[in-house]
C-alpha positions in Angstrom: -8.5 9.9 26.3 -10.1 7.2 24.4 -14.0 6.5 23.9 -15.4 3.7 22.8 -18.8 4.1 20.9 -21.4 1.9 19.3 -22.2 3.0 15.6 -22.7 1.3 12.5 -20.3 1.3 9.2 -22.9 3.9 7.8 -22.1 6.6 10.2 -20.3 9.2 8.3 -17.3 9.2 10.8 -17.4 5.2 10.0 -17.4 5.7 6.7 -14.5 8.0 6.4 -12.4 5.9 8.3 -13.0 2.9 6.0 -12.6 4.8 2.8 -9.3 5.8 4.2 -8.4 2.1 5.3 -9.5 1.0 1.9 -7.4 3.9 0.4 -4.2 3.1 2.4 -4.5 -0.6 1.5 -4.8 -0.2 -2.4 -1.6 2.2 -2.0 0.3 -0.3 0.2 -0.6 -3.9 -0.5 1.8 -6.0 -2.3 2.2 -5.9 -4.6 0.4 -2.6 -5.2 -3.3 -2.4 -6.9 -4.3 -5.9 -6.2 -6.3 -5.1 -3.4 -9.3 -6.2 -3.4 -12.1 -3.8 -1.3 -15.2 -5.2 0.2 -17.7 -3.0 1.8 -18.5 -3.7 4.8 -22.5 -5.3 5.0 -24.1 -3.1 8.1 -26.3 -6.1 8.7 -23.3 -8.3 9.9 -22.9 -6.4 13.2 -26.7 -6.6 13.8 -27.9 -9.1 16.4 -25.1 -10.1 18.6 -22.3 -8.3 16.3 -20.7 -4.9 17.3 -19.4 -1.9 15.1 -17.4 0.7 17.4 -16.1 4.0 16.7 -13.1 5.0 18.8 -12.5 8.6 19.3 -9.2 10.1 20.7 -9.7 13.5 22.8 -13.1 13.7 21.0 -11.8 13.2 17.6 -13.0 9.7 15.6 -9.3 7.8 15.0 -10.7 4.4 14.6 -13.5 1.7 14.2 -13.8 -2.1 14.1 -16.3 -4.5 14.5 -17.2 -8.5 15.7 -19.8 -10.3 13.9 -21.0 -13.9 14.6 -19.9 -16.6 12.3 -21.4 -19.5 14.7 -22.5 -19.3 18.3 -19.5 -20.0 19.8 -16.5 -18.2 17.2 -16.8 -14.2 16.3 -14.9 -12.6 14.0 -13.3 -9.1 13.8 -13.6 -7.2 11.1 -12.5 -3.6 9.5 -10.1 -2.6 12.4 -8.5 0.5 11.7 -6.8 3.1 13.2 -5.6 6.5 11.6 -1.7 6.6 11.7 -1.6 9.6 13.8 -3.1 7.8 16.8 -1.3 4.4 16.7 0.5 3.7 19.6 -2.0 5.5 21.6 -3.7 2.3 23.0 -7.1 2.8 20.4 -6.2 -0.5 18.8 -5.5 -2.7 21.8 -9.0 -0.7 23.3 -10.7 -1.7 20.2 -10.0 -5.0 19.9 -10.1 -5.9 24.0 -13.7 -4.3 23.6 -14.5 -6.6 20.7 -13.5 -9.6 22.8 -15.1 -8.7 26.0 -18.5 -8.6 23.6 -18.2 -11.6 22.0 -17.6 -13.5 25.5 -20.5 -11.5 27.2 -22.4 -13.6 24.1 -20.9 -16.5 24.9 -18.4 -17.1 21.9 -15.5 -19.5 22.9 -13.2 -18.4 20.0 -12.2 -15.1 18.5 -10.8 -14.8 14.6 -9.6 -12.7 11.8 -7.7 -12.4 9.1 -5.3 -10.3 8.2 -2.0 -10.0 5.8 1.5 -10.3 6.4 2.1 -6.8 5.3 0.4 -5.4 8.4 3.3 -6.4 10.7 2.4 -3.8 13.7 -1.2 -5.4 13.6 0.6 -8.8 14.0 2.6 -7.9 16.7 -0.5 -6.3 18.5 -2.2 -9.5 17.9 0.0 -11.5 19.4 0.2 -9.3 22.2 -3.1 -9.8 23.1 -3.0 -13.6 22.9 -4.2 -14.1 19.2 -2.4 -17.5 17.9 -1.8 -18.4 14.2 -4.6 -20.6 12.8 -5.5 -22.1 9.8 -7.7 -20.5 7.2 -11.3 -20.5 8.2 -12.0 -18.4 5.0 -10.9 -17.5 1.1 -10.7 -13.9 1.7 -8.4 -12.7 -1.1 -6.7 -9.9 0.9 -5.8 -12.3 3.9 -2.6 -14.5 4.3 -2.7 -15.0 7.8 -5.4 -16.2 10.4 -5.5 -16.0 13.8 -7.3 -17.4 16.7 -8.0 -16.1 20.5 -9.5 -18.5 22.8 -12.0 -16.5 25.3 -12.4 -17.7 28.9 -15.8 -17.1 30.2 
């Protein structure tokens, strides 16, 4: 069973998941060692933002957040699911909940940036309805940008 629990990036479980994600990306980023880690700002998820911990059978297995860029555009950040929990619907559950949160706060669009080396993530984004968009930031770790139109 998947349970999504609001939290903060400073929660110990969130910190452990985010550290695991950064270690994985440092090892796997093409070329290895080029990934530039960025610590999530807890304030980014304050106000209309949200950070969620995803528990699978009572164990924290994933996390992710959404923050406000403008009143109409929210951004997904720091989504990670541990390898042993992939395929169980954790990532989909996180993204669906984050999109719903943004929609309830009046956002018309949800955006995210990612890297082409994360092919499974790209497949999930496409399955949810995200489509490629022009770059909206200068994240050095991103080479792909996606947007999802949110119906009200």
